[in-house]
C-alpha positions, -999 to 999 in steps of 0.1 A, spaced: 714 -261 -206 703 -225 -203 705 -201 -231 728 -171 -229 714 -137 -221 722 -124 -256 702 -152 -273 672 -146 -250 674 -108 -258 677 -115 -295 645 -137 -295 627 -110 -274 637 -83 -299 624 -104 -328 591 -110 -311 587 -74 -302 594 -62 -338 569 -87 -351 543 -73 -326 550 -37 -336 546 -45 -373 513 -62 -366 501 -32 -346 511 -9 -375 492 -30 -399 461 -31 -377 462 7 -374 466 10 -412 436 -13 -417 415 6 -392 423 39 -409 417 25 -444 382 12 -434 372 43 -414 378 66 -444 354 49 -467 318 61 -470 289 37 -463 275 29 -497 237 31 -496 212 15 -520 193 42 -538 161 53 -519 171 31 -489 167 63 -468 131 66 -480 116 31 -482 116 7 -453 118 -23 -477 152 -10 -490 164 1 -456 161 -36 -444 181 -47 -474 213 -28 -469 232 -45 -497 246 -24 -526 227 -23 -559 241 -1 -587 216 26 -598 207 22 -634 177 44 -641 180 69 -670 171 99 -647 186 85 -615 203 113 -596 226 90 -577 238 74 -610 245 109 -623 265 116 -591 246 148 -584 253 169 -553 233 158 -522 232 121 -532 253 94 -516 285 83 -534 284 52 -557 309 24 -556 340 32 -577 375 17 -580 390 46 -563 375 35 -530 394 2 -531 417 -11 -503 455 -11 -507 467 -43 -522 488 -51 -491 457 -48 -469 431 -64 -492 416 -96 -479 431 -94 -444 412 -101 -412 408 -71 -390 435 -85 -367 460 -81 -396 463 -118 -402 456 -137 -434 425 -158 -432 428 -195 -443 400 -221 -445 411 -254 -430 392 -287 -432 417 -311 -416 447 -311 -392 472 -318 -420 465 -284 -436 475 -267 -403 511 -280 -407 518 -257 -437 506 -226 -419 523 -201 -395 504 -190 -364 521 -156 -365 508 -149 -401 475 -168 -404 441 -169 -387 421 -201 -392 385 -206 -403 372 -242 -400 353 -252 -432 315 -254 -429 316 -290 -442 335 -303 -411 312 -321 -386 311 -314 -349 335 -342 -337 362 -333 -362 356 -296 -356 362 -300 -319 394 -319 -326 406 -293 -351 399 -264 -327 419 -282 -300 449 -289 -323 448 -254 -338 449 -238 -303 477 -261 -292 497 -249 -321 490 -213 -313 465 -204 -340 436 -181 -336 403 -198 -347 379 -172 -360 348 -193 -362 352 -215 -332 321 -200 -316 311 -217 -283 331 -248 -292 
């Protein structure tokens, strides 16, 4: 039995609205991330050993110009730079990341809403099986690599 034209068009509209919403979310994510400054470690621009270690460390010296937030020094991390709560923790694709260690956990997830990371404790044989099952169900696997 073939579906009526109105049913097909209704399904198509639902899929298209879902895609539009995801695109809006991705655009919002991109704008939110592009507006933030790059938080530099103090003196990373001066010393090679700090330049290699680009992770953030709060300046704590008594006379530290960056801690005092003086003009001409990079900004320090503050709560005002935080991401919106609706965007926080999302993958750049706009999907929610979920760590999965077996096929049973995939059953409770929705491919339109979740992106899958396979746990690091899963061995190669089970990993290959999990990747195959996830792709069959329509999930994106973020850490599949060359598997």
